[in-house]
Phi, psi and omega in degrees: 000138182287151181298321181297323179294317179297319179297319179295317178298319180300313179299317180296319179298316179300315180296319180296316180298316178298317180298316180300320181295308183291324180294327181288313185277343176261000178058047177283141180269333180206165183302334181290342178296344177300332182264357182265111182297329182293337180274351181275131178263001180082177180267139182285147174265359182276123179299329179297320178298318180293326176294318177297317178300316180296319179297320181295309182297314180295318181296325180276315187282322186305309178299320181294315181293325177298316178299315180296321178299318179297317179298317179296322178295315178299318180296321178295318178295322178296316179297320179294320178296317178298320178296320178294321179296319178297319179296318180295317178298319180295320178295319178295320179297317179296322178295318178295319179297321179293318178297318179295320179297316178298318179298314182300320178300313179293319183300309183287332174293321179292321177297318178298317179295321180297318179296320178295320179296319181291327179295334179258002179297134181213152175225164178238122177232123182054045178065016178244133182267136177233145185237150172051232184298323178298325179296317179294319178301319179293323177296315179301314181293319181297319179293317178301312180297320180296316180297315179297323178294318179295319179295320180295321183276322188241356180086349179198169177223117180280151179301321182298329179290319178294324178299315179296321180297316179293321177302319180296317178298316183295319179296322178287345183248025177059039177060032183291327179293312179301318181295321180293318178296325180293328175299319177294319178301319181299317180295316178301318181297318179296317180297314184288332185256338184248335182282136175307138189306320184291345180251358191299308182299324180299314183284333173294319177296317178301315183299310182297319182288339178269352178291142172304142185305317182292330176291322175300317179298318181299311180295325178297317178299315181293331178294329180279319192253335186257151181249030179294147177296326179297323178293317179300318180293315180301322184281002175107317177051039180072012183237070178085192183295140181231174181302318185285356178281348177290135185299316180295321178297318180301317180297316181295316180296318179297326177297319178292317181295331179294346180281352184243000000 
């Protein structure tokens, strides 16, 4: 109930009590007698009458006014609580906005660092060095040729054989493939552990879509053939959205799996 309504009710109650007292002792037949001078008996000069009047008014009004005061107090406390709740919600929202801003700063810095890392990414195949996107293209071709050779010689190619083949390339290239995948893993870890939960999937999608296409291919290849913990984490590992949940990534991975 609004404070203005309570004040109006209080005034009306006081007027009603006064009217009841005067109507009784002045023998009024209806409220309009209030305006009839002939019905007024005037004010008493007897202190006893005024004492009786005070007892009547106080006895009737005090409980009512006390009740109204309590209602107004409860209403005031309710309004104060609602104001405090709004203030707390606003502080929490500001805190979330600040956390998101801090995360975004780290997130885009990591993406920039990842792109720089990929631009310097290199591998060595048959004593020849390849860099960045060309390096991934050479890995794709080398794996394709290896699988076809295994199928030609043995009728099939097991995943474990391709894993050993990739391990040999990585060892000859100073673990550059593992290091590049780990850079992707770091960004995924930051998003999953630092990003507010309600924004997590959104920023994971942004990250995958902002990755260079050849880097996406590299991580997809490792997702199929390698058993690194970083790959397991990137792919979700049963813990929320993962790299392999992207539609384009799924198509590429399925193409590789069809070779076995």
